[in-house]
C-alpha positions as CSV (number, residue, x, y, z in Angstrom):
1,M,0.1,0.0,-0.1
2,L,1.4,3.5,-0.8
3,T,2.5,5.7,2.0
4,H,1.0,9.2,2.1
5,L,4.5,10.6,0.9
6,D,4.2,8.4,-2.2
7,Q,0.9,9.3,-2.7
8,V,1.5,12.9,-2.8
9,W,4.5,12.4,-5.0
10,H,2.4,10.5,-7.5
11,A,0.0,13.5,-7.4
12,I,2.9,16.2,-8.2
13,D,2.1,17.1,-11.9
14,P,5.5,18.3,-13.8
15,V,3.4,19.6,-16.8
16,R,1.1,21.8,-14.6
17,L,4.2,22.6,-12.5
18,K,6.1,23.8,-15.6
19,K,3.1,25.7,-17.0
20,N,2.4,27.4,-13.9
21,L,6.1,28.6,-13.4
22,I,6.3,30.0,-17.0
23,E,3.3,31.7,-16.4
24,M,4.2,33.4,-13.1
25,I,7.5,34.6,-14.7
26,D,5.4,36.0,-17.5
27,I,3.5,38.1,-15.1
28,Y,5.5,41.1,-14.3
29,S,5.6,41.6,-10.5
30,P,8.3,44.0,-9.2
31,S,7.7,45.2,-5.6
32,G,4.8,47.4,-5.0
33,K,3.0,45.9,-8.3
34,E,2.2,42.2,-7.2
35,E,-1.5,42.2,-7.6
36,D,-1.7,40.4,-11.1
37,I,0.4,37.6,-9.9
38,Q,-1.5,37.3,-6.8
39,L,-4.8,36.9,-8.6
40,F,-3.4,34.3,-10.8
41,L,-2.0,32.4,-7.6
42,E,-5.4,32.9,-5.8
43,E,-7.1,31.4,-8.7
44,Q,-4.9,28.1,-8.6
45,L,-5.2,27.7,-4.8
46,L,-9.0,27.8,-4.9
47,T,-9.2,24.9,-7.2
48,T,-7.7,22.8,-4.3
49,G,-10.8,23.4,-1.9
50,T,-8.4,24.4,0.8
51,K,-9.1,27.8,2.8
52,V,-7.6,30.6,1.1
53,R,-7.9,34.5,2.1
54,R,-6.1,37.8,1.4
55,Q,-4.3,39.6,4.0
56,I,-4.3,43.4,2.9
57,V,-0.8,45.0,3.0
58,E,-1.9,48.3,1.6
59,E,-4.3,49.4,-1.3
60,E,-4.1,46.7,-4.2
61,R,-1.4,44.7,-2.3
62,F,-2.2,41.7,-0.3
63,N,-0.5,38.5,0.9
64,L,-2.3,35.3,0.1
65,I,-2.7,32.7,3.1
66,A,-3.7,29.2,2.5
67,T,-4.4,26.3,5.4
68,M,-5.2,22.9,5.6
69,G,-5.5,20.3,8.3
70,S,-7.5,19.9,11.7
71,A,-5.2,22.4,13.8
72,P,-3.6,25.7,13.3
73,P,-0.3,25.1,11.5
74,D,3.0,25.0,13.4
75,L,4.6,24.9,9.8
76,Y,4.2,27.5,6.9
77,L,5.7,27.3,3.5
78,V,6.7,30.9,2.8
79,G,7.5,32.6,-0.9
80,H,7.7,36.1,-2.1
81,V,6.0,36.7,-5.4
82,D,7.6,40.1,-6.1
83,T,11.0,40.5,-8.1
84,V,13.4,43.4,-8.7
85,P,12.4,45.8,-11.6
86,A,13.1,44.1,-15.1
87,W,16.6,44.8,-16.6
88,D,15.0,45.1,-20.0
89,I,11.0,45.4,-19.9
90,D,10.9,43.8,-23.3
91,E,12.8,40.6,-22.4
92,Y,11.7,39.7,-18.6
93,A,9.4,36.7,-19.9
94,A,10.3,32.9,-19.6
95,V,12.5,31.0,-22.1
96,E,12.9,27.4,-21.7
97,E,15.8,25.7,-23.1
98,W,17.6,22.4,-22.5
99,G,15.6,21.9,-19.2
100,V,16.7,25.4,-18.0
101,I,13.9,28.0,-17.3
102,R,15.3,31.8,-17.6
103,G,13.5,34.9,-16.9
104,L,13.1,37.4,-14.2
105,G,11.9,35.9,-10.9
106,S,12.9,32.5,-12.0
107,A,15.2,31.8,-9.2
108,D,14.4,34.6,-6.9
109,M,12.0,33.3,-6.1
110,K,9.1,32.2,-8.6
111,G,10.8,28.9,-8.9
112,G,10.3,28.2,-5.2
113,C,6.9,29.7,-5.0
114,A,5.6,27.7,-8.1
115,A,7.2,24.6,-6.2
116,M,5.2,25.3,-3.2
117,V,2.1,25.7,-4.9
118,E,2.5,22.4,-6.7
119,A,3.2,20.6,-3.3
120,W,0.2,22.4,-1.7
121,M,-2.1,21.0,-4.7
122,A,-0.7,17.6,-4.5
123,L,-1.1,17.5,-0.5
124,A,-4.7,18.6,-1.1
125,T,-5.4,15.3,-3.0
126,L,-5.2,13.7,0.3
127,P,-8.5,12.8,2.4
128,E,-9.1,15.8,4.6
129,T,-8.3,13.7,7.5
130,Q,-4.8,12.7,6.4
131,R,-3.7,16.2,5.3
132,P,-0.8,17.7,7.5
133,S,-1.7,21.0,9.5
134,L,0.0,23.2,7.3
135,G,0.0,26.8,6.0
136,L,1.2,28.5,2.7
137,L,2.1,32.1,2.7
138,L,2.7,34.0,-0.4
139,V,3.9,37.5,0.4
140,V,4.7,40.9,-1.2
141,G,7.5,43.3,-1.0
142,E,10.4,41.0,0.1
143,E,12.7,42.8,-2.3
144,E,12.1,46.2,-0.9
145,N,11.2,46.3,3.0
146,G,9.7,42.9,3.8
147,D,6.4,44.6,4.5
148,G,4.5,41.3,3.6
149,S,6.1,39.3,6.0
150,A,5.9,42.0,8.6
151,R,2.0,42.3,8.2
152,F,1.9,38.5,8.6
153,L,3.9,38.5,11.5
154,E,1.6,41.0,13.2
155,E,-1.1,38.3,13.2
156,C,0.7,34.9,13.3
157,C,4.3,33.7,14.4
158,P,4.3,30.0,13.5
159,R,6.7,27.7,15.3
160,S,8.7,26.8,11.9
161,V,8.8,28.4,8.1
162,I,10.6,26.9,5.1
163,I,11.2,29.8,2.9
164,G,12.0,29.0,-1.0
165,E,14.9,31.6,-1.5
166,P,17.3,30.2,-4.0
167,T,20.0,27.7,-2.3
168,A,20.3,25.2,-5.3
169,L,18.3,22.9,-2.8
170,L,21.1,23.0,-0.1
171,P,19.3,23.4,3.2
172,A,20.3,26.4,5.0
173,F,19.5,26.6,8.8
174,D,22.2,29.4,9.2
175,H,21.7,32.9,7.8
176,Y,24.0,35.6,7.2
177,G,22.9,39.4,8.7
178,Y,22.5,42.3,6.4
179,M,23.3,46.1,6.9
180,E,22.7,49.0,4.5
181,V,24.8,51.9,5.0
182,T,24.8,55.4,3.1
183,L,27.6,57.7,2.8
184,I,27.3,61.4,1.8
185,T,30.2,63.6,1.0
186,Q,29.8,67.5,0.6
187,G,31.9,69.6,-1.6
188,R,32.5,73.0,-3.1
189,R,31.2,73.6,-6.7
190,I,33.4,75.4,-9.2
191,H,33.6,75.4,-13.0
192,S,35.0,72.4,-14.1
193,S,38.1,74.2,-15.6
194,L,39.2,75.4,-12.1
195,P,38.9,72.1,-10.0
196,E,41.7,73.6,-7.9
197,L,39.2,76.3,-6.5
198,G,36.5,73.7,-5.6
199,H,36.4,70.8,-3.5
200,N,35.4,67.6,-5.5
201,A,32.8,65.4,-3.5
202,I,33.3,62.5,-5.7
203,E,37.0,62.4,-5.0
204,S,36.4,62.5,-1.3
205,M,33.9,59.6,-1.7
206,L,36.4,57.5,-3.5
207,R,39.0,58.1,-0.9
208,V,36.6,57.1,1.7
209,L,35.3,54.1,0.0
210,L,39.2,52.9,-0.7
211,Q,39.9,53.6,3.2
212,I,37.1,51.2,4.3
213,E,38.4,48.7,1.8
214,R,41.9,48.8,3.2
215,S,40.9,49.1,6.8
216,P,42.8,46.5,8.7
217,A,39.6,45.9,10.8
218,F,37.9,44.8,7.1
219,R,40.7,42.8,6.1
220,Q,40.8,40.9,9.6
221,Q,37.0,40.2,9.1
222,A,37.3,39.4,5.6
223,A,35.9,35.8,6.0
224,K,32.9,37.0,7.7
225,L,32.1,40.5,6.3
226,V,31.2,40.7,2.6
227,Y,31.3,44.3,1.6
228,S,29.7,45.6,-1.7
229,I,29.2,49.3,-3.2
230,R,25.8,48.8,-4.6
231,E,25.0,52.6,-5.7
232,M,26.9,56.1,-6.3
233,S,25.5,59.0,-7.6
234,S,26.5,62.7,-7.5
235,S,24.9,66.1,-8.1
236,R,24.5,66.7,-11.8
237,A,24.7,70.5,-12.7
238,G,26.5,71.0,-16.1
239,F,30.2,71.7,-16.4
240,V,31.0,72.1,-12.7
241,V,33.0,70.1,-10.0
242,P,30.4,68.2,-8.2
243,D,29.4,69.5,-4.7
244,R,27.5,66.4,-3.3
245,C,28.2,62.6,-3.7
246,E,26.2,59.8,-2.1
247,A,27.2,56.3,-2.1
248,M,25.2,53.1,-0.8
249,I,27.3,50.1,0.6
250,D,25.9,46.6,1.2
251,L,27.2,44.6,4.2
252,H,26.6,40.7,4.6
253,L,27.7,39.7,8.0
254,S,28.3,35.8,8.8
255,P,25.8,34.5,11.5
256,D,28.2,35.0,14.3
257,L,29.0,38.5,13.6
258,S,26.5,41.2,15.0
259,P,25.6,44.4,13.4
260,V,26.6,46.2,16.5
261,T,30.2,45.2,15.9
262,V,30.2,46.2,12.4
263,R,28.5,49.5,13.1
264,T,31.7,50.2,15.4
265,I,34.3,49.1,13.0
266,I,32.5,51.6,10.5
267,E,32.4,54.4,12.7
268,K,36.1,54.0,13.8
269,T,37.2,53.7,10.0
270,L,35.2,56.9,9.0
271,E,36.6,58.7,12.0
272,Q,40.1,58.0,10.8
273,A,39.1,59.0,7.2
274,R,37.9,62.3,8.7
275,S,41.3,63.1,10.1
276,S,43.3,61.7,7.2
277,I,41.4,63.1,4.1
278,K,41.8,66.9,3.6
279,G,38.8,69.0,3.7
280,L,36.4,66.1,4.0
281,D,32.7,66.7,4.8
282,L,31.3,63.2,5.5
283,E,27.7,62.2,6.8
284,V,26.8,58.4,7.5
285,V,23.4,56.8,7.8
286,F,22.9,53.4,8.9
287,D,19.6,52.8,7.0
288,F,19.0,49.2,8.0
289,E,20.4,46.1,10.1
290,A,19.4,42.8,10.7
291,G,21.6,40.4,12.5
292,G,22.1,36.8,11.4
293,Y,21.2,33.5,13.1
294,Q,22.4,29.9,13.6
295,L,20.0,27.3,14.0
296,A,20.4,23.6,15.2
297,P,18.6,21.6,12.8
298,E,15.8,19.3,14.5
299,D,16.3,15.6,14.3
300,N,12.9,15.1,12.6
301,T,13.7,17.6,9.7
302,I,17.3,16.1,9.1
303,S,16.0,12.6,9.3
304,I,13.2,13.5,6.5
305,L,16.0,15.2,4.7
306,E,18.3,12.1,4.9
307,E,15.6,9.9,3.6
308,V,14.5,12.1,0.8
309,Y,17.6,13.4,-0.9
310,P,19.1,10.1,-1.9
311,R,15.6,9.3,-3.4
312,L,15.8,12.4,-5.4
313,N,19.6,11.7,-6.1
314,L,20.8,14.9,-4.7
315,P,23.7,15.9,-2.3
316,L,22.8,16.9,1.3
317,N,25.2,19.5,2.3
318,L,24.2,22.1,4.9
319,V,25.1,25.8,4.2
320,P,24.4,29.1,5.3
321,F,22.4,31.5,3.4
322,R,24.5,34.5,2.4
323,S,21.9,37.0,1.4
324,H,19.2,39.0,3.3
325,S,15.9,37.3,3.1
326,D,12.5,37.5,5.2
327,G,13.9,34.7,7.2
328,N,15.8,37.3,9.5
329,L,12.3,38.7,10.1
330,F,10.8,35.5,10.9
331,F,13.7,34.6,13.2
332,Q,13.4,37.8,15.1
333,A,9.8,37.0,15.5
334,G,10.5,34.0,17.3
335,S,10.1,31.3,14.2
336,K,12.5,28.8,13.1
337,P,13.2,29.6,9.4
338,L,14.8,27.0,7.0
339,I,15.9,28.5,3.7
340,L,15.6,25.8,1.0
341,G,14.8,26.4,-2.6
342,P,15.6,25.9,-6.5
343,G,18.1,28.2,-8.2
344,S,21.2,30.0,-7.1
345,L,21.9,33.5,-5.9
346,E,24.8,33.5,-8.6
347,T,22.2,34.4,-11.3
348,A,19.5,36.2,-9.0
349,H,19.1,39.8,-9.8
350,T,20.8,39.5,-13.1
351,A,19.8,39.5,-16.7
352,D,20.8,35.7,-16.7
353,E,18.5,34.7,-14.0
354,Q,17.6,31.2,-14.5
355,T,16.8,27.8,-12.7
356,S,16.5,24.0,-13.7
357,F,13.1,22.8,-13.9
358,A,14.7,19.5,-12.5
359,E,15.3,21.6,-9.4
360,V,11.9,22.9,-9.3
361,E,10.2,19.8,-9.4
362,A,12.6,18.1,-7.0
363,A,11.7,21.2,-4.4
364,A,8.0,20.4,-4.7
365,R,8.8,16.8,-3.5
366,I,11.1,18.1,-0.7
367,Y,8.4,20.7,0.6
368,A,5.8,18.0,0.5
369,A,8.0,15.5,2.3
370,L,8.8,18.2,5.0
371,A,5.1,19.0,5.3
372,L,4.0,15.4,5.9
373,G,6.9,15.0,8.3
């Protein structure tokens, strides 16, 4: 007689899964404009006969929450439906070639969302008395400020969540922290033919950024602190020496490195810059920070993964998740987040974003197994 897992795996439909994933990628859903994809996913979920409701985040923006089982869910599958803006508005749609699906959001994280929805539809084929107590949460706004997950956590904080961010199906129980820092330098505007009479805010900014990169403290923390200059802009006023420059830097922190420690390092480094860079007028704003976390995997979860991964011919290696995600919010609220999904960060947010369909299908089977576990 088939086990529940075998029944659910048999109910997973690769044709339906691929069709839904391609349609999801074809629906343009940058942060703030998620309504169309939520309407599409709501229609899919309503066919299962499970409870589905909208949770309003703001006008024309809502999360989708589905539940099954006889008790309030301790476990939620969580995915975000928004993407970063398209690199080329004419070329964001899905393209399939040799088992690889390319397109905006294919890895981050419409592949994970499609796999979760397929797992949900397969689990819903079980008789009601055999369905696990499980939730499915499809949120908006993750790529901007996490307002979708923050809204959900105002009402509910499940014991555990599985978040389908791209990890190449490698389970991540540890998660990096994240900080955003804005630096602003002021200068003196003058005609560009007379730079010696002004003060170039861009040159000041470049010297500050080099000093940060070369700081002994940053070098000592190199294995734990990932530093990236994300944006830099200056005042544009014609043929003049710029009098203002603004740079945003991203910092990804290993789970055992706290934002407080990094903030202290940055403040000391910038203090040294003020004393060593002539005429420097510098302002620093710590825009956002979230600490990382380290979770001890539960025996039951590990047992399920150790059983399922060989059946899917997948390696089982635990890795930390190196980016920022809603996992930080769930952890801070008291949940235990496991980050696990198809695709990889290497192509996410790029014009070559992609995921293999085999990974998406395998993810649906893994999610189903963990839900039944």
